[in-house]
KOLMIPA-945044 format. One record per atom (N, C-alpha, C, O): x, y, z; residue in one letter. Coordinates in steps of 0.001 Angstrom, whole numbers, plus 500000, padded with zeros to 6 digits. Layout:
XYZA;...
//
This chain:
356143796531707288X;357247797595707368X;358600796558707507X;358633795790708468X;359775796566706455X;360615796320707023X;361463796930708281X;361101797951708865X;362508796267708594X;362919796745709638X;364216797727709497X;365232797100709197X;364340798711709603X;365326799156709547X;366873799019709925X;367164798957711120X;367959798965708872X;369252798690709037X;369503799647710102X;369003800760710264X;370959798595711282X;371716800087712169X;372766800392711467X;373044799694710492X;373501801414711791X;374220801861710971X;375298801519711074X;375624801034712158X;376288801626710010X;377547800656710171X;378252801545711018X;378072802750711193X;379428800449711727X;380136801095712593X;381573800695712029X;381839799834711190X;382470801595712753X;383531801342712337X;384553801604713925X;384548802628714609X;385335800372714171X;385927800290715171X;387241800589715346X;387919799867714615X;387793801220715893X;389622801687715397X;390203800988717058X;389732800896718192X;391209800689716504X;392527800121717479X;393856800916717278X;394645800633716376X;393995801611717893X;395640801660717983X;396205800573718882X;395606800070719833X;397708800204718374X;398053798481718950X;399722798791718618X;400220798943717503X;400377798831719880X;401606798211720394X;402048797216720969X;401616797154722120X;402814796279720660X;403062795461721024X;402421794740721935X;402691794593723127X;401305794171721115X;400020793299721836X;399943791990720894X;398933791661720271X;400885791457720890X;401128789877720592X;399727789184721008X;398862788568720385X;399935789627722544X;399408788116723826X;397832788333723960X;396912787588724296X;397914789777723523X;395537789688723254X;395435790361722562X;394742791295722965X;396031790554720815X;395251791236719776X;394301790386719138X;393254790945718814X;394432788913718821X;393557788222718448X;392356788024719115X;391256788110718570X;392585787705720532X;391138787764721011X;390765789069720892X;389807789161720125X;391106790061721310X;390048791210721155X;389823791407719684X;388900792200719496X;390364790945718572X;389648791467717489X;388422790342717386X;387304790689717004X;388668789215717691X;388050788404718029X;386067788833718571X;384981788708718005X;386428789236719627X;385484789869720545X;384589790994719916X;383418791180720247X;385289791748718942X;384815792518717892X;384124792200717016X;383050792779716854X;384696790771715850X;383740790618715048X;382915790016715545X;381946790507714965X;382349788995716475X;381661788110717229X;380477788941717517X;379485788312717886X;380368790294717420X;379440791047718102X;378023791016717776X;377792791275716595X;376803790717718661X;375407790819718814X;375148792107717853X;374309792920718241X;375871792357716527X;375325793453715603X;375141793303714196X;375881792753713382X;373888793956714007X;373161793680712334X;373640794490711494X;373275794518710319X;374681795392712086X;374859796150711175X;375834796344710654X;376521796291711674X;376805796610709589X;377958796277708528X;378871797073709560X;378422798080710106X;379732796764709736X;381454797083710526X;382559796666709723X;382583795875708779X;383669797478710375X;384865797010709771X;385873797199710746X;385392797588711811X;387135797057710759X;388262796998712160X;389051797996711311X;388809798249710131X;389946798490711992X;390861799505711319X;392038799715712346X;391944800690713091X;393226798826712463X;394293798821713682X;395044799463713025X;395265799309711824X;395522800261713753X;396562801565713387X;397775800863714279X;397887801070715487X;398534800133713633X;399617799756713736X;401131800856714516X;401586801829713913X;401422800595715282X;402986801200716311X;404000800560715497X;403796799790714559X;405206800989715989X;406408799658715637X;406227799276716753X;406143800053717704X;406109797714716875X;405747796814718210X;407348796158717963X;408041796415716978X;407713795333719005X;409332795017718925X;409014793242719496X;409731792566720235X;407185792709718586X;406597791704718925X;406064790965717844X;406668791102716780X;405148790265717851X;404349789439716937X;403123790423716511X;402490790184715482X;402922791138717042X;401879792396716862X;401324792352715315X;400192792026714957X;402387792754714523X;402481792952712876X;401679791654712112X;400931791602711135X;402089790872712834X;402675789119711859X;400892788784712135X;400049788397711326X;400763789114713608X;399119788848713575X;398041789485713391X;396986788854713339X;398058790698713270X;397136791496712495X;397426791362711092X;396415791613710436X;398761790959710136X;398497790596708398X;397305789265708973X;396131789194708607X;397780788610709633X;397002786997709353X;395663787522709879X;394937786659709383X;394679788485710659X;393653788875710995X;393369789420709385X;392450788801708849X;393829790180708772X;393413790854707435X;393266789364706684X;392230788777706371X;394335789052706546X;393729788160705381X;392729787036705711X;392376786350704752X;392171786714707041X;390813785883707694X;389861786261707334X;388960785486707011X;389710787890707253X;388725788635707428X;388607790020706805X;389343790934707180X;387767790169705939X;387583791286704864X;387531792255705727X;388275793228705600X;386677792155706711X;386039793210707906X;387052794133708215X;386768795285708541X;388567793606708118X;390040793952709114X;390765794473707943X;390877793958706830X;391389795940708529X;392232796489707810X;393462796963708387X;393621796543709533X;394133797506708073X;395396798045708973X;395987799166708501X;396307799238707314X;396189800110709310X;396936801657708706X;398311802004709303X;398405801313710317X;399296802665709172X;400573802619709573X;400803803694710500X;400544804877710283X;401365803155711669X;401459804739712975X;403185804425713151X;403994803681713704X;403097805215712531X;405102804951712562X;405601805917713974X;406723805677714421X;405234806386714269X;404826807286715796X;405154806697716989X;406034806849717835X;403945805785716780X;403694804524717772X;402874805378719322X;402828804692720343X;402317806748719369X;401898807213719945X;400634807419719190X;400355807727718032X;399606806978720868X;397944806486720808X;397203807419720263X;396288806905719619X;397192808866720232X;396308809541719889X;396813809849718028X;395924810213717258X;398143809671717544X;398048809800716128X;397534808102715255X;397049807906714141X;397927807119716391X;397213805680716087X;395951806244715647X;395712806179714441X;395089806796716428X;393494806884716564X;393108808158715430X;392006808241714886X;394017808927715246X;393398809548714265X;393414808899713034X;392599809054712125X;394549808041713053X;395157807695711526X;394152806661711067X;393847806218709960X;393711806411712411X;392363804954712039X;391049805750711812X;390234805330710990X;390829806833712483X;389797807369712011X;389797807973710259X;388950807852709375X;391017808580710276X;390845808969709035X;391067808042707773X;391061808424706603X;391253806823708204X;391361805387707217X;390065804932707512X;389823804021706720X;388961805151708388X;387749804367708530X;386452805062707630X;386715806083706993X;385513804689707595X;384710805205706793X;382883805359707470X;382045806107706965X;382741804846708155X;381023804474708971X;380676805722709647X;381500806622709807X;379402805787710066X;379156807398710798X;378995806652712127X;378271807227712939X;379498805546712486X;379614805295714002X;381021805321714267X;381566805240713166X;381843805390715125X;383231805611715589X;383199804645716862X;382549804951717862X;384007803349716762X;383927802848718313X;385656802473718732X;386383801797718005X;386056803047719981X;387447802826720013X;387597801421721051X;386941801126722049X;388597800789720461X;388665799586721508X;390327799279721419X;390910799188720338X;390938799146722623X;392381799141722574X;392710797197722547X;392039796193722787X;393840797434722196X;394886795800721768X;394088795324722756X;393256794445722529X;394283795908724059X;393873794764725185X;392645794783725893X;392551794605727107X;391293795099724775X;390201795251725527X;389774794204724733X;390239793868723644X;388799793679725389X;387541792789724901X;385968792892725040X;385213792515725936X;385755793499723906X;384126794075724360X;382930792604724645X;382767791463724214X;382255793626725731X;381206792216725582X;380350792370724772X;380011793391724173X;379777790827724705X;379225790606723237X;378034791579722365X;377824791526721154X;377176792681723619X;376304793510722790X;376889794553723174X;376201795375723779X;378584794894722903X;378449796110723311X;378169797094722596X;377802798202722985X;378394796587721078X;378107798163719853X;376638798222720102X;376127799236720578X;375813796958719732X;374574797445719819X;374032797870720645X;373056798580720405X;374387797647721804X;374304798602722764X;374347800099722947X;373324800712723253X;375529800717722763X;376215801734722496X;375130802451721374X;374354803395721519X;375396801669720313X;374289802446719129X;372732803320719844X;372195804422719733X;372506802082720558X;371053802458720921X;371084803841721765X;370388804850721649X;372425803443722899X;371762804735723691X;372576805663723239X;372900806301724240X;373214806213722112X;373842807607721284X;372440807740720660X;372042808827720242X;371685806602720600X;369875807226720057X;369402807704720918X;368967808851720815X;369326807093721923X;368088807371723376X;368779808543723714X;367993809490723747X;370120808915724021X;370538810116724253X;370832811424723786X;370953812392724537X;370943811460722606X;371096812221722016X;373272812537722086X;373895813426721506X;373810811458722971X;375406812097723360X;376195812158721887X;375988811884720705X;377003812578722558X;378282812763721170X;379247811743721631X;380209811424720932X;379030811254722720X;380016809799723040X;379576809156724254X;379172809789725229X;379663807739724188X;379076807002724997X;380208806133725460X;381034805723724645X;380304805738727151X;381310804633726988X;380818804123728641X;380299804874729466X;381034803136728781X;380812802125729985X;382428801955731132X;383362802733731325X;382091800439731724X;382859800201732923X;384560799824731982X;384776799889730772X;384909799683732398X;386399799328732525X;386756797851733086X;387677797982733894X;386430796699732979X;386113795895733570X;387425795022734009X;387504793975733367X;388371795204734870X;389459794629734782X;389586793051734894X;388837792424735644X;390211792651734399X;390258790737734961X;391823790539734451X;392518790992733542X;391988789580735581X;393088788990735205X;393185787527734477X;392255786751734261X;394393787389734199X;394596785627733678X;395807784739734432X;396036783566734137X;396519785467735418X;397195784952736901X;396956785619737985X;395971786357738025X;397751785500738997X;397801785749740241X;398309786893739913X;397684787593740709X;399097787749739235X;399468789123739648X;398335789892739102X;397827790884739625X;397873789132737605X;397014789882737375X;395794790274737684X;395109791274737472X;395675789299738216X;394224789006739338X;393887790092740494X;392803790572740825X;395445790352741085X;395433790931742163X;395238792664741582X;394300793186742185X;395677793291740923X;395818794076740122X;394462794787739507X;394079795947739352X;393917793399739224X;392301793729738616X;391091793946739670X;390033794544739475X;391588793232740950X;391113793550742100X;391553795056742874X;390914795448743851X;392550795726742391X;392975796650743301X;392628798275742207X;392757799456742528X;392072797527740623X;391835798057739969X;390206798633739882X;389883799748739472X;389534797859740245X;388321797858740199X;387403798295742382X;386267798250742852X;388757798633742911X;388168798960744187X;388058800491744162X;388431801281743294X;387397800724745445X;387197802300745884X;388973802596746648X;389659803564746320X;389246801956747267X;390602801623747959X;391703802100746798X;392607802929746901X;391337801349745753X;392377801591745071X;392540802870743217X;393420803297742469X;390941802928743383X;390750804134742347X;389835804798742375X;389249805163741356X;389399805206743905X;388522806009744944X;387018805707743665X;386717804564743321X;386271806959743143X;384492806465743246X;384621806836741622X;383751807500741059X;385905806288740877X;385776806651739640X;384908805400739052X;384964804174739151X;383891806563738242X;382361805241737800X;382972803840736681X;382713802638736726X;383662804461735941X;384448803189734742X;384909802596735143X;384874801465734657X;385804802850736467X;386093801615737266X;385407801047738110X;385344799845737850X;384866801317738986X;383770800669740015X;382288800456739921X;381635799694740635X;381640801552738538X;380563801340738020X;380034802651738849X;380757803438739460X;378536802711738725X;377989803904739040X;376326803839738381X;375790802758738138X;375688805072738164X;374373805010737582X;374869805936736413X;375788806746736533X;374117805708735223X;373945806423733602X;373795807610734179X;373175808199735064X;374790807770733144X;374418809863733749X;375624810887732158X;376516810471731418X;375147811861732274X;376249812863732223X;377698812374732815X;377841811751733867X;378640812744732012X;380190812443732575X;381275813486731804X;381269814176730784X;381979813259732636X;383557814192732185X;384098813218730907X;384160813741729795X;384294812506730990X;385079811612730112X;384294810029730635X;383508809679731515X;385131809317729389X;384594807938729701X;385711806596729415X;386881806560729034X;385173806028729625X;386318804849729200X;386675804546727309X;385831803921726668X;387347804813726942X;387441804482724859X;386548805281724964X;386646806381725509X;384967804532724135X;383943805953723723X;383549805250722594X;384243804333722155X;382588805559722121X;381957805423721108X;381205806667720828X;380365807181721568X;381698807188719404X;381597808561718504X;380576808439717814X;380240807352717345X;379788809742717605X;379193810084716066X;380566810666715312X;381517811354715685X;380193810065714125X;381707810438713119X;381902811744713305X;383002812115713715X;380723812820712998X;380440814369712497X;381342814898713632X;382241815701713384X;381128814500714725X;381391815038716066X;383286814797715874X;384101815697715671X;383474813824715969X;385145813715715813X;385539814666714929X;386167815614715400X;385271814641713474X;385899815482712229X;385150816758712507X;385384817516711566X;384287817378713456X;384140818750713837X;385499819267715213X;385965820384715439X;385727818227715738X;386730818695716898X;388114817953715994X;389195817753716548X;387968817760715187X;389206817532714379X;390213816381715119X;391441816333715187X;389429815704715511X;389985813979716118X;390657814729717628X;390284815652718353X;391756813839717629X;392419813945719203X;393792814640718855X;394590814541717922X;393735815219719750X;395304816080719995X;396229815609720465X;396302815400721676X;397370815262719447X;398518814555719604X;399208815166720295X;400096814431720726X;399283816094720630X;400262816388722434X;400013815476723154X;400996814891723609X;398917815075723476X;398367814315724603X;398835812632724512X;398054811782724085X;399891812388724868X;400269811409724760X;399731810370726016X;399986809176726169X;398967811199726776X;398204810174727451X;396657811385728037X;396824812560728364X;395781810921728025X;394786811788728669X;394154812397727918X;393670813489728215X;393946811601726288X;394009812564724710X;392281811893725238X;391376812723725162X;392007810874725594X;390250811188725607X;389666812331726885X;388743813131726738X;390531812122728183X;389733813314728130X;389848815036728005X;389330815984728596X;390904814855726807X;390984816448726323X;389714816244725334X;388756817008725455X;389704815426724555X;388790814933723334X;387199815389724290X;386527816408724129X;387035814633724938X;385920815126725826X;385725816537726142X;384783817149725638X;386255816898726656X;386496818587727605X;386371819337726144X;385559820226726400X;386690819463724883X;385989819634723686X;385138819498723101X;384714820264722236X;384509818057723590X;383149817854722951X;382007818871723534X;381180819514722887X;382223818820725056X;381444819192726205X;381434821157726072X;380461821910726033X;382965821492726030X;382580822966725337X;381727823021724409X;380712823717724406X;382130822224723500X;380639822912722288X;379551822246722525X;378630821948721764X;379705822043723563X;377887821704724067X;377473820407723441X;376403820459722834X;377930819556723455X;377887817939723081X;377556817375724600X;377668817971725671X;377185816250724378X;376966814898726174X;377797814217725638X;377916813944724444X;378583813830726754X;379265812770727183X;378596811665728315X;378794811779729525X;377823810648727739X;377221809916728191X;377483808702728964X;377322807706728260X;377850808418730238X;378486806969731602X;377130806112731435X;376136806407732099X;377129805098730572X;376329803998731195X;377144802467731731X;377984801923731015X;376824802035732788X;377127800543733229X;376443799320732544X;376553798167732961X;375690799714731398X;375433798706730181X;376678798274729885X;377082797150730184X;377466799288729181X;378691799228728504X;380004798529729202X;380784799311729746X;380290797265729234X;381275796781729992X;382797796252729237X;382557795253728558X;383625796473729201X;384826795949728266X;385589795675729113X;385803796472730026X;386514793884729010X;387058793238729802X;388747794247729360X;389229794429728242X;388991794467729992X;390178794877730249X;391574793690730685X;391280792616731209X;393097794062730385X;393953792862730688X;395026793840731493X;395607794833731056X;395094793277732722X;396178794633733481X;397003793959733200X;396966792767732896X;398589795271733333X;399720795267733731X;400409793662733310X;399723792804733864X;401127793270732802X;401178791532733901X;402710792012734732X;402876791169735613X;403603792808734759X;404710792714735826X;404370794136736815X;403402794856736568X;405342794409737978X;405148795368739053X;405835796753737950X;405442797912737813X;406969796023737317X;407462797319736691X;406094798073736031X;405502799090736395X;405942797509735348X;404805797681733656X;404075798362734090X;403960799456733538X;403327798097735140X;401897798816736548X;402385800345736777X;401826801394736458X;403704800101737486X;404442801578737472X;404848802375737099X;405157803478737549X;404957801473735346X;405510802819734270X;403946803408734149X;403736804612734298X;402871802467733869X;401399802908733611X;400793804335734633X;400274805412734338X;401158803710735865X;400513804525736571X;401575806190736993X;401093807220737465X;402960805971736655X;403655806912736591X;403295807872735561X;403123809077735746X;403195807243734463X;402441808089733579X;401126809176733882X;401003810387733697X;400262808173734413X;399174808443734571X;398858809479735668X;398047810361735385X;399262809463736550X;399745811047737368X;400691812080736818X;400768813231737248X;401483811525735726X;402328812662734901X;401267813709733908X;401391814932733839X;400457813072733349X;399222813704732641X;398258813783733416X;397345814237732727X;397972813655734218X;396963814290735171X;397136815594735483X;396242816441735462X;398379815790735799X;398547816852736224X;398702817950735060X;398387819138734993X;399211817211734325X;399209818363733228X;397592819083732461X;397188820144731984X;397076817624732762X;395444817912732964X;395134819102733194X;394849820057732471X;395265818863734881X;394885820004736144X;395643821491735568X;395077822500735990X;396494821665734928X;397360822666734202X;396741823169733567X;396342824308733810X;396363822362732291X;395572822681730793X;393767823521731476X;393267824607731180X;393301822501732356X;392416822947732786X;392142823159734385X;391665822205734999X;392400824267735019X;392137824265736480X;391180823832737299X;391366823492738467X;389955823832736617X;388887823385737512X;388647822077737017X;387471821897736701X;389488821004736835X;388967819717736944X;389928818782738069X;389926817551738046X;390437819296738683X;391042819078739808X;390026818323741046X;388918818689741439X;390572817548741331X;389718817494743055X;390702816118743499X;391601815481742951X;389943816062744876X;390315815693746068X;391127813971745917X;391988813310746497X;390137813840744688X;390522812499744528X;391823812355743695X;392508811332743672X;392098813562742974X;393495812970741895X;394344813604743226X;395508813241743397X;393772814468744063X;395065814976745182X;395784814080746116X;396927814327746502X;395017812899746523X;395095811758747513X;396885810994747043X;397690810689747923X;397081810876746026X;398197809846745724X;399140810872746300X;399714810666747370X;399345812267745414X;400595812900745690X;400955813602747189X;401969814181747580X;399547813261747914X;399485813890749252X;400292812707749911X;401300812818750608X;399576811439749510X;400251810137750073X;401507809901750392X;401919809420751448X;402339810368749134X;403825810241748708X;404195811046749282X;405205810648749861X;403872812615749646X;404971813299750321X;404676813261751788X;405640813530752505X;402964812839752688X;403700812175753770X;404308810740753974X;405076810772754935X;404252809825753555X;404688808817753760X;406593808999753615X;407452808517754353X;406756809858752405X;408392810132752802X;408696810980753548X;409923810952753640X;408080812126754459X;408446812965755476X;408229811884756573X;409023812020757504X;407518811033756683X;407248810148758089X;408238809158757670X;407945808073758173X;409216809097757003X;410649807866756628X;411660808960757413X;412142808819758537X;411836810075756501X;412722810944757164X;412746811287758502X;413849811325759049X;411834811525759088X;411377812215759963X;411735810446761283X;412256810776762348X;411494809077761146X;411276808396761956X;412774808024761792X;413276807647762850X;413888808043760368X;414658807540760553X;416120809220760685X;417306808994760449X;415682810494761030X;416484811274761670X;415719811688762819X;416610811948763628X;414734811887763331X;414343812476764823X;413843811221765849X;414459810602766716X;412410811123765345X;411955810295766280X;411184809070765587X;410908809114764388X;410835807934766428X;410327806706765416X;409164806683765387X;408587805714764892X;408586807579765829X;407055808332766037X;406405808598764513X;405249808570764091X;407649808859763918X;407631809274762381X;407139808104761594X;406348808176760654X;407538807313761943X;407024806114760995X;405428805970761326X;404845805293760479X;404866806308762041X;403758805916762360X;402882806385760758X;401848805799760440X;403283807118760181X;402286807853758609X;403157806217757782X;402863805050758042X;403601806418757372X;404350804528756771X;403548803645757053X;402867803020756241X;403555803518758198X;402966801594758892X;401503802283758913X;400680801512758421X;400955803462759320X;399381803470758778X;398866803078757514X;397872802387757290X;400044803855756325X;399061803436754580X;399539801803754738X;398884801126753946X;400418801048755470X;400903799743754634X;399545799640755527X;398556799780754807X;399217799427756936X;398042798630757277X;396518799053756739X;395546798375757073X;396389800186755909X;395361800539755344X;395159799816754241X;394200799060754088X;395884799977753580X;395698798920752014X;395726797384752193X;395104796531751559X;396660797233753284X;396672795616753547X;395298795661754028X;394734794857753286X;394323796180754926X;392745795755755280X;392140795952754399X;391149795243754227X;392544797290753179X;391672797399752029X;391616795928751027X;390660795476750398X;392665795535751124X;393012794509750195X;391686793269750020X;391211792662749060X;391352793308751891X;390668792355752113X;389336791431751705X;389082790231751596X;388345793238751474X;387131792874750292X;387591793008749120X;387122792055748499X;388222793609748439X;389116793875747286X;389118792559747014X;388197792248746259X;389959791479747420X;390644790296747213X;389666789309747166X;389960788270746577X;388335789441747769X;386849788146747995X;386727787316746278X;386298787626745166X;387349786205746883X;387200785116745629X;388234785094745386X;388334784113744649X;389231785549745501X;390827784934744978X;391177784313745153X;390604783800746114X;392598783341744602X;393268782906744948X;394095783417746315X;394177784577746717X;394775782027747006X;395731782975748696X;396474783873747995X;396586784979748525X;397252783626746484X;398083784110745971X;397791785415745495X;398399786440745802X;396612785293744557X;396548786970744486X;396443788052745443X;396808789228745433X;395510786913746718X;395094787979747947X;396425788750748395X;396639789951748231X;397231787859748964X;398323788430748926X;399673789386747867X;400797789764748198X;399128789479746904X;399368790596746403X;398799791774746132X;399528792645745658X;397720791999746310X;396880793029746227X;397253794172746996X;396779795232746584X;397748794211747685X;398862795500749274X;399595795834747872X;399202796731747126X;400585795094747632X;401756795611746201X;401188796267744918X;401739797115744215X;400001795711744766X;399384796446743477X;399289797514743961X;400012798447743613X;398072797640745172X;398186798933745710X;398703800054746127X;398184801153746324X;400138799549746285X;400891800210746711X;401750800923745424X;402311802015745345X;401620799991744613X;402573800387743037X;401575801330742119X;402131801832741142X;400533801560742253X;399354802131741641X;399508803218742817X;400134804173742355X;399121803458744361X;398863804985744717X;400390806051744137X;400359807077743458X;401922805132744866X;402567805440744889X;403282805923743464X;403842807018743410X;403236805200742534X;403317805932741253X;402835807157740695X;403405808175740301X;401426806734740775X;400790807853740085X;401251808941740918X;401601809925740267X;401350809045742170X;401440810094742780X;403437811159742647X;403928812286742590X;403694810096742665X;405868810176742105X;405174811286740561X;405245812504740400X;404433809995739503X;404432810972738012X;403276812421738445X;403615813349737711X;402430812736739095X;402177814194739267X;403255814623740203X;404040814913739300X;403690814800740905X;404728815521741478X;405401815727740931X;405729816910741020X;406176814919739956X;407382815237739088X;407128815609737676X;408026815825736862X;405707815680737396X;405283816206736149X;406314817470735008X;406145818537735599X;406872817653734233X;407265819002734327X;406557820262733998X;405865820018733009X;406478820904734190X;405359822361733812X;406003822469732513X;405138822816731709X;407401822294731807X;407444822576730376X;406711821633729522X;406501821904728339X;406184820194730231X;405636819358729236X;403682820272729319X;402964820397728327X;403446820565730215X;401796821257730410X;401896822663729257X;401093822970728375X;403208823350729661X;403362824507728571X;402943823914727060X;401836824156726578X;403997823076726337X;403638822507725238X;402120822120725061X;401468822225724022X;401773821744726043X;400712820789725835X;399178822291725495X;398127822245724856X;399786823291726231X;398855824340726720X;399033825117725123X;397903825495724815X;399774825390724298X;400178825828723307X;399549825128722159X;399389825668721064X;399311824302722349X;398921823189721402X;397006823227721357X;396314822534720610X;396596824042722183X;395337824243722601X;394201824257721221X;394107825228720470X;393635823378721117X;392359823700720248X;391186823556721308X;390776822953722300X;390839825002719951X;389607825889720984X;388246824688720405X;388327824154719299X;387214824458721247X;386118823572720818X;385184824212719450X;384654825267719104X;385335823165719081X;384662823826717381X;382464823530717870X;381770822600718280X;382293824733717534X;380913824670717760X;379818824177716705X;379946824536715534X;378787823395717068X;378441823193715694X;377139824331715122X;376488824962715955X;376919824459713853X;375899825382713530X;374479825168714134X;373861824104714170X;374109826291714567X;372931826279714765X;371801825149713562X;372157824886712414X;370817824775714021X;370005823683713432X;369111824326712012X;368074824926712293X;369451824227710654X;368907824782709826X;370205826341709307X;370050827033708301X;370683826409709732X;371819827773709873X;372706826895707985X;372779827210706798X;372973826220708517X;373826825424706239X;372581825977705662X;372667827037705041X;371347825350705796X;370446825039704170X;370288826936704395X;370629827699703491X;369865827314705404X;369837828325705629X;370706829308704702X;370198830296704171X;372028828968704553X;373213830083704372X;373336829348703074X;374409829723702601X;372769828479702249X;372718828568701103X;371924828819700474X;372023829072699273X;370825828814701195X;369310829626700122X;369865830873700186X;369605831508699164X;370573831522701032X;370914833022700386X;371012832986699680X;370317833367698738X;372593832161699776X;373730832457698174X;372990832473696784X;372973833214695801X;372108830754697357X;371211831357695676X;370618832280695207X;370390832678694065X;370247832773696753X;369249834161695756X;370051835468695355X;369621836257694514X;371386835649696100X;371987836289696134X;372503836000694476X;372178836851693648X;373050835177694165X;373950834537692124X;372322834892691713X;372370835876690974X;371291834580691857X;369889834541691167X;370098836445690870X;370289837016689797X;370007836866691858X;369846838566691572X;371348838978690634X;371340839775689697X;372031838571690909X;373233838964690765X;373368838732688806X;373937839348687905X;372581837631688884X;371819837059687097X;371022837579686159X;370749836929685150X;
//
C-alpha cells in the first residue's frame, strides 16, 4: 500500500528590517526534513535596510518562495496578509529572525494529528552570535529572567494558554478570522484565547524548537521588553483572569526599587537596601545562567536581566488605559465550530424542502 503524502504546508513570515537573518531563516525552512509540499509567503513591511532586496533574491532562487506587501509594518496585519495569500491546509508561523530545527514542521504536523489540537508550538530557544546576544539568550532562557514560562525554559508537553509562533490548521484560522490587527503585540495570545474559547486546544511540546536571535543592543532589548510589558497590561485588562504573580513581579520590582532610591536619598540610607538587594539577586542569578559562556558574556547577564525586568515593569505600569479600551472595543467573539454533521444535515434538510416545494 503506498504511503500517504503528508499535508501541504504554508509557512508565513512577517518581516521588517531583517536583512541580518532573513536568508538564513528561509534556508532553515526550505531545508526542512518534510516530504509534503511547501510554500513560503513573506509579508514585507516598509524596511529601512536590504530586507526587500534579499526577499527578491529568495523569490528568484526558489519557486516555493513568494512575497506580499504589508504597508503598515504591523505584525498582525502581515500575518493576515500572508495567510490570505497562502493556500495549504497547515499554516506555520515563522519570524524573520527564527531558525526552525530540521524536523520542526514534520513534528508539528504529527502533533496536530496525534493531539487533535488547533495549534501547536514549542520552545523559543534563544541563541546569540556575540557576547551581548549570548548574555541576553542566557537571561531569556533562565527562570530568574522569565520565570516559569514553558516556551522559554522548557517543560512537559500538554495544553497551554498560548505557544511561541504556532502551527495551525487553516480552517481554525479562517473560522476565527485570523489575527486581531489592533494587537500590535500579544496577537498570538489573543488569537489563542479565541481558539480556546471556541473549544479548540492549544498544545505545547518541547519537541518543537526554534532558534531565536536576541536583540543586538541594550536599546533594542529595552524597547522590546517595554512593549511586552505595555501589551501584557492590555491583555490583563482585556481578559481579567489572565494575570498571575509572574506578570506582576517586574512592575512590583520597579516600584520597590524606585521607592528605595527615593527613601535612600531623602530619608535614610537604609532605603538603598532594596535596590542593592535586587542587584545582588540578579548578579547571583546570572552565575548559573551563564555557565559555559565567555567571561565577557557572563559579565553582561546582569545588565540583560535588569533591562528585561525593569523595562517590562515600566511598560506595564505606563500602559495607557485608552489603548486597552481601543483593543477591547475591537474584541472579536470566538467563533464556534458547528457540531459534527450539522452542515451536512442542514444541506439535506434544505434539499428536502426544495423537493417539497417542487
